[in-house]
C-alpha positions, 0 to 999 in steps of 0.5 A, a space after each residue: 500500499 502506497 504510504 501517501 494513502 494513508 497521510 491522505 486518508 488522515 488529511 481527509 478525515 480531519 478536514 472533513 472533521 473541521 467542517 462538522 461543527 455542533 459547537 458552532 450553532 451554540 455562538 448563535 444560541 447564546 446571541 439569539 438568547 440576549 436578543 440579537 441577530 446577525 446582521 452585516 458580518 456582525 451581531 446586533 441588538 433586536 429591539 423586538 426581542 429584548 423583551 424576552 432576551 436573557 442578560 449576557 451571563 444567562 445567555 452565556 451559562 445556557 449555551 455553556 451547558 449546551 457545550 458538553 453535547 455540541 463537540 466533534 467528539 459526542 457527533 462521531 460517537 455511537 449513542 443509543 436512544 435511550 442514552 440520548 434521552 436519558 441525557 437530553 433529559 438532564 441537560 434540560 433539567 439542569 438548565 431549568 434548574 439554573 434558569 430558576 435559581 438565578 432568574 435575577 442575575 437572567 434577567 428572567 421576568 416572565 414564565 415565557 422566558 422559562 419555556 423558551 430556555 427549555 425549548 432551545 435547549 432541549 430543541 439543540 441537545 436532542 438533535 445534536 445527540 440524535 446525529 450520533 445514534 447509530 454511528 450515523 455521523 460516523 458512517 458517514 464520515 468513513 463512507 464520504 472518506 472511502 469515496 474520495 480515497 477511491 475517486 484519487 486513486 482512479 484519478 491516479 491510474 487506479 490501485 492493484 488489481 486496476 494495474 493487474 489488468 492493464 498489464 494483461 491488456 498491453 500484453 
């Protein structure tokens, strides 16, 4: 086997892993919780969302809680449905307790803010963890890497079997 093949395969895997960024949504959620929207390349206050916005501390702590499941490691792990449900429930309950215990610091003035936090944390956590159910992302990565390797082998004149057939054809 060609030594370059192993290096290329590792490089492709690293490139693909860099593209899987479940943590990127956490920054979006944090800013949305603070009542901001992304305009012209920056996060700016949205006056219509400010009524239900959390303080910077509240948004940061809730978003930080979600980082525990929003990582590449979690995305490429192999989780079962019962593990996903249990972990989601634990994170949602923790978020609710944090919001209730720190309601003043988080700027919580209305019950709908608590429901809003609950729905955001529940949705993001569940969807992020579901990506790893049955090795979904891992299988996608491996399939993509294998396909790229096959394409590269074909573009480089084929592999050992292809060279064998070419030799026999030339004779």
